C-alpha positions as CSV (number, residue, x, y, z in Angstrom):
1,X,65.4,63.5,158.9
2,X,67.8,64.3,155.6
3,X,70.1,67.2,156.6
4,X,70.7,69.8,153.5
5,X,71.8,66.8,150.8
6,X,72.8,69.6,148.4
7,X,74.4,72.6,150.3
8,X,76.3,74.2,147.0
9,X,78.9,71.4,146.8
10,X,79.8,71.3,150.7
11,X,80.2,68.5,152.7
12,X,77.2,67.7,154.8
13,X,77.4,65.4,157.7
14,X,74.2,64.5,159.4
15,X,73.8,66.7,162.8
16,X,72.4,64.5,165.8
17,X,70.7,65.8,168.7
18,X,71.0,69.6,167.6
19,X,70.1,72.0,170.0
20,X,67.2,74.1,168.1
21,X,67.6,77.9,167.4
22,X,71.1,77.5,169.0
23,X,72.8,75.5,166.6
24,X,74.1,77.2,163.3
25,X,76.1,76.4,160.6
26,X,77.0,78.0,157.4
27,X,76.2,77.9,153.7
28,X,78.9,79.2,151.4
29,X,78.4,81.3,148.4
30,X,81.2,81.8,146.1
31,X,81.8,84.3,143.7
32,X,84.2,83.4,140.5
33,X,87.2,85.2,140.6
34,X,88.9,87.0,137.6
35,X,91.9,85.8,135.9
36,X,94.1,88.1,137.8
37,X,92.2,88.9,141.1
38,X,91.1,86.4,144.1
39,X,87.9,84.9,144.7
40,X,85.4,85.9,147.4
41,X,83.1,83.9,149.3
42,X,80.4,84.9,152.0
43,X,78.4,82.6,154.6
44,X,75.1,82.6,155.2
45,X,74.4,81.4,158.6
46,X,71.7,78.7,159.2
47,X,69.6,77.7,162.0
48,X,67.7,74.7,163.7
49,X,64.0,75.5,164.3
50,X,62.2,73.3,166.7
51,X,58.9,71.8,165.3
52,X,55.8,72.3,167.2
53,X,54.6,68.7,166.1
54,X,58.2,67.2,167.0
55,X,57.5,65.0,164.0
56,X,55.3,63.0,165.6
57,X,51.9,63.6,163.4
58,X,54.0,63.1,160.1
59,X,53.5,59.5,158.3
60,X,56.3,56.9,157.6
61,X,58.1,58.2,154.5
62,X,57.6,61.7,155.1
63,X,60.9,63.8,155.6
64,X,59.9,65.0,158.9
65,X,58.5,62.0,160.3
66,X,59.7,61.9,163.7
67,X,62.3,64.8,163.2
68,X,61.9,67.6,166.1
69,X,63.8,70.2,164.2
70,X,64.0,72.1,160.3
71,X,67.1,73.8,159.3
72,X,66.8,76.9,157.6
73,X,69.3,79.9,156.2
74,X,69.0,83.1,157.2
75,X,66.7,85.4,154.7
76,X,68.8,87.5,152.5
77,X,68.2,90.1,149.6
78,X,67.0,87.2,147.3
79,X,64.2,86.6,149.7
80,X,63.3,90.4,149.9
81,X,63.0,90.1,146.1
82,X,60.7,87.2,146.5
83,X,58.7,88.9,149.1
84,X,57.9,92.2,146.9
85,X,57.6,90.2,143.5
86,X,54.0,91.5,142.4
87,X,53.1,88.6,140.5
88,X,54.0,86.2,143.5
89,X,52.0,88.5,145.6
90,X,49.0,88.8,143.4
91,X,49.0,85.1,143.2
92,X,49.5,84.6,146.9
93,X,52.2,82.4,147.0
94,X,55.0,84.8,147.7
95,X,55.5,83.4,151.7
96,X,55.4,79.9,150.3
97,X,58.0,80.8,147.9
98,X,60.5,82.6,150.6
99,X,60.1,79.7,152.9
100,X,60.6,77.2,149.8
101,X,63.6,79.0,149.3
102,X,65.2,79.0,152.7
103,X,64.7,75.5,153.4
104,X,68.1,73.8,153.3
105,X,66.9,70.2,152.9
106,X,65.6,70.8,149.3
107,X,63.6,67.5,149.1
108,X,61.4,69.0,151.8
109,X,58.2,70.6,150.2
110,X,57.2,73.4,152.0
111,X,53.5,72.5,151.1
112,X,53.7,69.4,153.1
113,X,54.3,71.1,156.3
114,X,51.9,70.8,159.1
115,X,50.1,74.5,159.8
116,X,51.9,74.7,163.1
117,X,55.2,73.9,161.8
118,X,54.9,76.2,159.1
119,X,54.2,78.9,161.4
120,X,57.2,78.4,163.7
121,X,59.2,78.3,160.3
122,X,57.6,81.7,158.9
123,X,58.4,83.4,162.7
124,X,61.9,81.8,162.6
125,X,62.3,83.6,158.9
126,X,61.0,86.8,160.0
127,X,63.4,86.8,163.3
128,X,66.8,86.0,161.0
129,X,65.6,88.8,158.7
130,X,64.4,91.9,160.5
131,X,65.4,90.8,164.2
132,X,63.2,89.5,167.4
133,X,61.4,92.8,167.7
134,X,58.7,93.2,165.8
135,X,56.4,96.4,165.8
136,X,53.0,96.9,164.8
137,X,49.9,98.8,165.0
138,X,47.1,97.2,167.7
139,X,43.7,98.4,168.7
140,X,43.6,98.3,172.3
141,X,40.1,96.2,173.3
142,X,39.4,98.5,176.2
143,X,39.8,102.1,174.8
144,X,39.8,101.0,170.7
145,X,42.8,103.2,170.3
146,X,45.4,102.7,168.1
147,X,48.8,102.3,169.3
148,X,52.2,101.0,168.3
149,X,53.6,98.0,170.2
150,X,56.3,96.2,170.0
151,X,55.9,92.1,170.4
152,X,59.0,89.9,171.1
153,X,59.0,86.9,168.7
154,X,62.3,85.6,169.7
155,X,61.3,82.2,171.5
156,X,57.6,81.6,171.2
157,X,56.7,78.6,173.4
158,X,54.6,75.6,172.0
159,X,51.2,75.1,173.0
160,X,50.3,72.3,175.2
161,X,48.7,69.8,172.5
162,X,50.4,67.0,174.2
163,X,48.9,67.7,177.6
164,X,45.6,68.2,175.7
165,X,45.8,64.7,174.2
166,X,46.6,63.1,177.5
167,X,43.5,64.9,179.0
168,X,41.2,63.7,176.5
169,X,42.9,60.1,176.2
170,X,43.9,60.0,172.8
171,X,47.1,58.6,171.6
172,X,48.6,59.0,168.3
173,X,49.2,56.1,165.8
174,X,52.5,55.0,164.0
175,X,51.1,56.6,160.9
176,X,50.5,60.0,162.7
177,X,46.5,59.8,163.0
178,X,44.5,60.2,165.9
179,X,41.2,57.8,166.9
180,X,38.8,60.2,168.8
181,X,35.4,58.7,170.2
182,X,32.4,61.0,169.8
183,X,30.2,61.3,172.6
184,X,26.5,61.0,170.9
185,X,27.1,58.4,168.3
186,X,30.0,56.5,170.1
187,X,32.0,56.6,166.4
188,X,35.5,56.3,166.5
189,X,36.9,58.9,163.7
190,X,40.2,58.7,162.7
191,X,41.9,62.1,162.1
192,X,44.8,63.4,160.3
193,X,46.3,67.2,160.8
194,X,46.0,69.5,158.2
195,X,48.8,70.8,156.1
196,X,49.4,74.3,154.6
197,X,48.2,72.8,151.4
198,X,45.1,71.4,152.9
199,X,44.2,75.2,154.2
200,X,45.0,76.8,150.9
201,X,42.6,74.5,149.1
202,X,39.6,74.9,151.9
203,X,40.1,78.6,151.8
204,X,40.2,78.9,147.8
205,X,37.0,76.4,148.1
206,X,35.1,78.8,150.3
207,X,35.8,81.4,148.2
208,X,34.9,80.0,145.1
209,X,31.1,79.3,146.8
210,X,31.2,82.8,148.1
211,X,32.2,83.8,144.6
212,X,29.1,81.9,143.1
213,X,26.8,82.6,145.8
214,X,26.7,79.2,147.0
215,X,25.7,77.8,150.4
216,X,28.7,77.7,152.8
217,X,29.8,74.0,154.1
218,X,33.0,75.1,156.0
219,X,32.4,72.8,158.7
220,X,31.6,69.6,156.6
221,X,34.6,70.8,154.0
222,X,37.2,70.7,157.2
223,X,36.0,67.3,158.2
224,X,36.1,65.8,154.8
225,X,40.0,67.5,154.8
226,X,41.1,65.7,158.0
227,X,38.3,62.6,158.6
228,X,40.6,59.6,157.4
229,X,38.4,56.5,158.6
230,X,34.8,55.8,160.5
231,X,35.1,53.2,163.0
232,X,38.2,51.7,161.0
233,X,36.6,52.1,157.6
234,X,38.5,54.2,155.3
235,X,36.0,54.0,152.2
236,X,35.6,57.6,151.2
237,X,31.6,56.7,150.7
238,X,31.4,55.4,154.5
239,X,33.2,58.7,155.5
240,X,31.0,61.1,153.4
241,X,27.9,59.2,155.0
242,X,28.5,59.7,158.7
243,X,29.7,63.5,158.1
244,X,26.4,64.2,156.4
245,X,24.6,62.5,159.4
246,X,26.9,63.5,162.0
247,X,24.8,65.0,165.2
248,X,25.6,68.3,166.1
249,X,27.0,67.8,169.4
250,X,29.5,65.3,168.1
251,X,30.7,67.8,165.6
252,X,31.1,70.5,168.1
253,X,32.9,67.7,170.1
254,X,35.4,66.8,167.2
255,X,36.1,70.5,166.5
256,X,36.9,71.2,169.8
257,X,39.4,68.0,170.3
258,X,40.8,68.7,167.0
259,X,41.7,72.5,167.6
260,X,43.3,71.5,170.9
261,X,45.3,68.9,169.2
262,X,47.2,71.2,166.5
263,X,50.9,71.7,167.3
264,X,51.7,75.1,166.9
265,X,53.6,78.1,168.6
266,X,52.0,80.2,170.9
267,X,52.1,83.8,170.2
268,X,50.2,85.0,172.9
269,X,52.0,88.0,174.9
270,X,51.3,90.7,177.3
271,X,49.9,93.8,176.4
272,X,49.5,97.0,177.8
273,X,48.0,100.4,176.1
274,X,50.0,103.5,176.2
275,X,46.8,105.7,176.2
276,X,44.6,104.0,179.1
277,X,47.2,101.5,181.0
278,X,44.6,98.6,180.1
279,X,46.5,95.3,180.1
280,X,46.0,92.0,178.6
281,X,47.0,88.8,177.0
282,X,47.2,89.5,173.3
283,X,47.9,87.4,170.3
284,X,50.6,88.6,168.2
285,X,48.9,90.0,165.2
286,X,50.3,88.9,161.9
287,X,49.5,91.9,159.8
288,X,51.3,93.3,156.4
289,X,54.2,94.6,158.2
290,X,55.1,91.3,159.5
291,X,57.5,90.6,156.6
292,X,57.0,94.0,155.0
293,X,58.4,96.3,157.9
294,X,58.2,99.9,157.8
295,X,61.8,100.3,157.9
Protein backbone atom coordinates (compact mmCIF):
# COMPACT_ATOMS: atom_id res chain seq x y z
CA UNK A 1 0.00 0.00 0.00
CA UNK A 2 1.27 3.50 -0.71
CA UNK A 3 1.92 5.34 2.51
CA UNK A 4 0.83 8.96 2.49
CA UNK A 5 2.49 10.09 -0.69
CA UNK A 6 1.65 13.70 -0.02
CA UNK A 7 2.21 14.58 3.62
CA UNK A 8 2.23 18.34 3.27
CA UNK A 9 5.75 18.46 1.91
CA UNK A 10 7.29 16.14 4.49
CA UNK A 11 9.52 13.22 3.56
CA UNK A 12 7.56 9.97 3.55
CA UNK A 13 9.52 6.75 3.92
CA UNK A 14 7.30 3.65 3.62
CA UNK A 15 6.69 1.95 6.93
CA UNK A 16 7.22 -1.81 7.02
CA UNK A 17 5.60 -4.24 9.46
CA UNK A 18 3.93 -1.57 11.54
CA UNK A 19 2.21 -2.34 14.80
CA UNK A 20 -1.42 -1.24 14.25
CA UNK A 21 -2.97 1.19 16.70
CA UNK A 22 0.37 1.62 18.45
CA UNK A 23 2.59 3.06 15.71
CA UNK A 24 2.13 6.76 15.31
CA UNK A 25 3.70 9.47 13.22
CA UNK A 26 3.11 13.17 13.02
CA UNK A 27 1.89 15.46 10.28
CA UNK A 28 3.24 18.94 10.68
CA UNK A 29 1.05 21.94 9.96
CA UNK A 30 3.01 25.13 9.55
CA UNK A 31 1.75 28.67 10.08
CA UNK A 32 3.50 31.31 7.96
CA UNK A 33 5.67 33.65 10.00
CA UNK A 34 5.41 37.39 10.00
CA UNK A 35 8.32 39.53 9.02
CA UNK A 36 9.33 40.12 12.64
CA UNK A 37 8.10 36.96 14.37
CA UNK A 38 8.88 33.26 14.40
CA UNK A 39 6.90 30.60 12.58
CA UNK A 40 4.88 28.04 14.47
CA UNK A 41 3.93 24.46 13.67
CA UNK A 42 1.83 21.78 15.32
CA UNK A 43 2.12 18.06 14.87
CA UNK A 44 -1.04 16.04 14.36
CA UNK A 45 -0.52 12.43 15.48
CA UNK A 46 -1.40 9.63 13.10
CA UNK A 47 -2.38 6.06 13.81
CA UNK A 48 -2.21 2.81 11.89
CA UNK A 49 -5.59 1.09 12.04
CA UNK A 50 -5.69 -2.65 11.47
CA UNK A 51 -8.10 -3.65 8.71
CA UNK A 52 -10.49 -6.49 9.52
CA UNK A 53 -10.08 -7.73 5.94
CA UNK A 54 -6.26 -7.75 6.15
CA UNK A 55 -6.39 -6.63 2.53
CA UNK A 56 -7.39 -10.14 1.41
CA UNK A 57 -10.58 -9.21 -0.45
CA UNK A 58 -9.28 -6.25 -2.46
CA UNK A 59 -8.43 -7.01 -6.09
CA UNK A 60 -4.95 -6.43 -7.52
CA UNK A 61 -4.47 -2.77 -8.35
CA UNK A 62 -6.47 -1.55 -5.38
CA UNK A 63 -4.36 0.51 -2.92
CA UNK A 64 -5.31 -1.88 -0.11
CA UNK A 65 -4.63 -5.16 -1.93
CA UNK A 66 -2.84 -7.40 0.60
CA UNK A 67 -2.37 -4.44 2.97
CA UNK A 68 -3.17 -4.96 6.64
CA UNK A 69 -3.36 -1.38 7.92
CA UNK A 70 -4.45 2.12 6.96
CA UNK A 71 -2.94 5.28 8.39
CA UNK A 72 -5.27 8.02 9.60
CA UNK A 73 -4.56 11.26 11.37
CA UNK A 74 -6.35 12.29 14.52
CA UNK A 75 -9.55 14.28 14.21
CA UNK A 76 -9.24 18.05 14.57
CA UNK A 77 -11.58 21.02 14.73
CA UNK A 78 -11.71 20.93 10.93
CA UNK A 79 -13.34 17.50 11.06
CA UNK A 80 -15.84 18.78 13.63
CA UNK A 81 -16.79 21.47 11.13
CA UNK A 82 -17.41 18.75 8.55
CA UNK A 83 -19.50 16.70 10.98
CA UNK A 84 -21.69 19.70 11.83
CA UNK A 85 -22.09 21.02 8.29
CA UNK A 86 -25.83 21.26 7.57
CA UNK A 87 -25.37 20.80 3.84
CA UNK A 88 -23.22 17.67 4.28
CA UNK A 89 -25.56 16.24 6.91
CA UNK A 90 -28.57 16.85 4.68
CA UNK A 91 -26.81 15.10 1.79
CA UNK A 92 -25.89 12.22 4.09
CA UNK A 93 -22.17 12.45 3.30
CA UNK A 94 -20.74 14.08 6.45
CA UNK A 95 -19.19 10.88 7.82
CA UNK A 96 -17.69 9.91 4.47
CA UNK A 97 -16.28 13.40 3.96
CA UNK A 98 -14.77 13.40 7.45
CA UNK A 99 -13.22 9.98 6.92
CA UNK A 100 -11.80 10.95 3.54
CA UNK A 101 -10.26 14.02 5.16
CA UNK A 102 -8.31 12.08 7.78
CA UNK A 103 -6.93 9.41 5.45
CA UNK A 104 -3.20 10.00 5.14
CA UNK A 105 -2.96 8.32 1.75
CA UNK A 106 -4.94 10.66 -0.48
CA UNK A 107 -4.93 8.10 -3.30
CA UNK A 108 -7.35 6.00 -1.26
CA UNK A 109 -11.05 6.58 -1.93
CA UNK A 110 -13.20 5.99 1.16
CA UNK A 111 -16.06 4.74 -1.06
CA UNK A 112 -13.92 1.82 -2.23
CA UNK A 113 -13.43 0.49 1.31
CA UNK A 114 -15.07 -2.76 2.30
CA UNK A 115 -17.86 -2.18 4.78
CA UNK A 116 -16.05 -3.76 7.73
CA UNK A 117 -12.82 -1.86 7.04
CA UNK A 118 -14.76 1.38 6.86
CA UNK A 119 -16.40 0.59 10.20
CA UNK A 120 -12.98 0.00 11.76
CA UNK A 121 -11.74 3.38 10.53
CA UNK A 122 -14.87 5.17 11.76
CA UNK A 123 -14.50 3.69 15.25
CA UNK A 124 -10.79 4.58 15.29
CA UNK A 125 -11.58 8.13 14.17
CA UNK A 126 -14.16 8.52 16.91
CA UNK A 127 -11.65 7.25 19.45
CA UNK A 128 -8.99 9.74 18.36
CA UNK A 129 -11.49 12.57 18.47
CA UNK A 130 -13.39 11.94 21.68
CA UNK A 131 -11.61 9.14 23.52
CA UNK A 132 -12.19 5.39 23.96
CA UNK A 133 -15.26 5.70 26.17
CA UNK A 134 -18.57 6.01 24.38
CA UNK A 135 -21.43 7.03 26.65
CA UNK A 136 -24.93 6.63 25.28
CA UNK A 137 -28.44 5.60 26.24
CA UNK A 138 -29.60 2.02 25.77
CA UNK A 139 -32.85 0.21 26.45
CA UNK A 140 -32.61 -2.76 28.77
CA UNK A 141 -34.03 -5.85 26.99
CA UNK A 142 -35.39 -7.18 30.29
CA UNK A 143 -37.10 -4.22 31.98
CA UNK A 144 -37.24 -1.88 28.92
CA UNK A 145 -35.83 0.95 31.02
CA UNK A 146 -33.66 3.46 29.19
CA UNK A 147 -30.35 3.80 31.01
CA UNK A 148 -27.00 5.49 30.49
CA UNK A 149 -24.18 3.10 29.68
CA UNK A 150 -20.50 3.54 28.81
CA UNK A 151 -18.94 1.29 26.14
CA UNK A 152 -15.22 0.81 25.64
CA UNK A 153 -14.29 1.19 21.96
CA UNK A 154 -10.53 1.25 22.50
CA UNK A 155 -9.73 -2.07 20.85
CA UNK A 156 -12.66 -3.85 19.19
CA UNK A 157 -11.75 -7.38 18.02
CA UNK A 158 -12.29 -8.70 14.51
CA UNK A 159 -14.94 -11.32 13.83
CA UNK A 160 -13.85 -14.85 12.96
CA UNK A 161 -14.53 -14.69 9.22
CA UNK A 162 -11.40 -16.69 8.30
CA UNK A 163 -12.43 -19.52 10.61
CA UNK A 164 -15.92 -19.37 9.14
CA UNK A 165 -14.46 -19.63 5.63
CA UNK A 166 -12.41 -22.65 6.69
CA UNK A 167 -15.47 -24.28 8.26
CA UNK A 168 -17.41 -23.83 5.00
CA UNK A 169 -14.46 -25.02 2.93
CA UNK A 170 -14.28 -21.73 1.06
CA UNK A 171 -11.08 -20.12 -0.21
CA UNK A 172 -10.40 -16.67 -1.60
CA UNK A 173 -9.09 -16.21 -5.14
CA UNK A 174 -6.19 -13.92 -6.00
CA UNK A 175 -8.65 -11.22 -7.09
CA UNK A 176 -10.50 -11.33 -3.77
CA UNK A 177 -13.60 -13.27 -4.83
CA UNK A 178 -15.20 -16.28 -3.14
CA UNK A 179 -16.49 -19.43 -4.82
CA UNK A 180 -19.54 -20.82 -3.04
CA UNK A 181 -21.31 -24.03 -4.06
CA UNK A 182 -25.04 -23.95 -3.39
CA UNK A 183 -26.71 -27.06 -1.96
CA UNK A 184 -29.83 -27.45 -4.12
CA UNK A 185 -28.76 -26.48 -7.62
CA UNK A 186 -25.07 -27.39 -7.12
CA UNK A 187 -24.24 -24.16 -8.89
CA UNK A 188 -20.96 -22.46 -7.94
CA UNK A 189 -21.38 -18.70 -7.62
CA UNK A 190 -18.45 -16.31 -7.51
CA UNK A 191 -18.99 -13.50 -5.01
CA UNK A 192 -17.22 -10.32 -4.07
CA UNK A 193 -17.62 -8.40 -0.84
CA UNK A 194 -19.60 -5.18 -0.88
CA UNK A 195 -18.01 -1.77 -0.40
CA UNK A 196 -19.48 1.25 1.32
CA UNK A 197 -20.42 2.61 -2.10
CA UNK A 198 -22.34 -0.59 -2.86
CA UNK A 199 -24.32 -0.38 0.37
CA UNK A 200 -25.15 3.26 -0.26
CA UNK A 201 -26.41 2.43 -3.75
CA UNK A 202 -28.53 -0.44 -2.43
CA UNK A 203 -30.03 1.79 0.26
CA UNK A 204 -30.90 4.50 -2.25
CA UNK A 205 -32.51 1.93 -4.55
CA UNK A 206 -34.60 0.59 -1.68
CA UNK A 207 -35.69 4.11 -0.73
CA UNK A 208 -36.54 4.89 -4.38
CA UNK A 209 -38.78 1.85 -4.65
CA UNK A 210 -40.47 2.58 -1.33
CA UNK A 211 -41.13 6.18 -2.40
CA UNK A 212 -42.71 5.03 -5.64
CA UNK A 213 -44.61 2.26 -3.83
CA UNK A 214 -42.87 -0.39 -5.86
CA UNK A 215 -42.42 -3.97 -4.65
CA UNK A 216 -39.30 -4.46 -2.54
CA UNK A 217 -36.54 -6.62 -4.06
CA UNK A 218 -33.84 -6.27 -1.43
CA UNK A 219 -32.66 -9.88 -1.64
CA UNK A 220 -32.26 -10.05 -5.40
CA UNK A 221 -30.81 -6.52 -5.58
CA UNK A 222 -28.17 -7.55 -3.04
CA UNK A 223 -27.39 -10.73 -4.99
CA UNK A 224 -26.92 -8.64 -8.15
CA UNK A 225 -24.45 -6.46 -6.26
CA UNK A 226 -22.14 -9.23 -5.03
CA UNK A 227 -22.53 -12.19 -7.44
CA UNK A 228 -19.91 -11.84 -10.18
CA UNK A 229 -20.13 -15.26 -11.87
CA UNK A 230 -22.25 -18.41 -12.12
CA UNK A 231 -20.32 -21.62 -12.82
CA UNK A 232 -17.50 -19.42 -14.08
CA UNK A 233 -19.72 -17.47 -16.47
CA UNK A 234 -19.42 -13.71 -15.86
CA UNK A 235 -22.07 -12.74 -18.41
CA UNK A 236 -24.59 -10.42 -16.70
CA UNK A 237 -27.47 -12.20 -18.46
CA UNK A 238 -26.38 -15.57 -17.07
CA UNK A 239 -26.08 -14.09 -13.58
CA UNK A 240 -29.49 -12.43 -13.77
CA UNK A 241 -31.09 -15.58 -15.12
CA UNK A 242 -29.80 -17.64 -12.21
CA UNK A 243 -30.76 -15.04 -9.60
CA UNK A 244 -34.34 -15.08 -10.87
CA UNK A 245 -34.47 -18.90 -10.77
CA UNK A 246 -32.44 -19.47 -7.59
CA UNK A 247 -34.14 -21.94 -5.21
CA UNK A 248 -35.13 -20.41 -1.87
CA UNK A 249 -32.92 -22.88 -0.01
CA UNK A 250 -29.92 -21.81 -2.08
CA UNK A 251 -30.74 -18.14 -1.52
CA UNK A 252 -30.89 -18.62 2.24
CA UNK A 253 -27.66 -20.64 2.22
CA UNK A 254 -25.89 -17.95 0.21
CA UNK A 255 -27.04 -15.17 2.54
CA UNK A 256 -25.92 -17.15 5.60
CA UNK A 257 -22.46 -17.90 4.21
CA UNK A 258 -21.93 -14.42 2.82
CA UNK A 259 -22.82 -12.73 6.11
CA UNK A 260 -20.45 -15.03 8.02
CA UNK A 261 -17.58 -14.20 5.65
CA UNK A 262 -17.78 -10.40 5.80
CA UNK A 263 -14.72 -9.12 7.72
CA UNK A 264 -15.81 -6.66 10.38
CA UNK A 265 -15.08 -5.43 13.86
CA UNK A 266 -17.01 -7.06 16.68
CA UNK A 267 -18.76 -4.41 18.74
CA UNK A 268 -20.53 -6.85 21.07
CA UNK A 269 -19.88 -6.02 24.72
CA UNK A 270 -21.17 -6.95 28.15
CA UNK A 271 -24.11 -4.90 29.44
CA UNK A 272 -25.55 -4.77 32.94
CA UNK A 273 -28.72 -2.81 33.62
CA UNK A 274 -28.37 -0.41 36.53
CA UNK A 275 -32.09 -0.68 37.22
CA UNK A 276 -32.86 -4.41 37.25
CA UNK A 277 -29.39 -5.94 37.20
CA UNK A 278 -30.01 -7.84 33.94
CA UNK A 279 -26.76 -8.94 32.26
CA UNK A 280 -26.44 -9.62 28.55
CA UNK A 281 -24.18 -9.29 25.53
CA UNK A 282 -25.15 -6.19 23.57
CA UNK A 283 -23.92 -4.70 20.33
CA UNK A 284 -22.66 -1.16 20.76
CA UNK A 285 -25.43 1.08 19.39
CA UNK A 286 -23.89 3.54 16.94
CA UNK A 287 -26.45 6.27 17.47
CA UNK A 288 -26.41 9.92 16.55
CA UNK A 289 -24.22 10.71 19.57
CA UNK A 290 -21.39 8.48 18.35
CA UNK A 291 -19.81 11.37 16.45
CA UNK A 292 -21.95 14.05 18.02
CA UNK A 293 -21.44 13.50 21.79
CA UNK A 294 -23.37 15.58 24.28
CA UNK A 295 -20.23 17.07 25.77
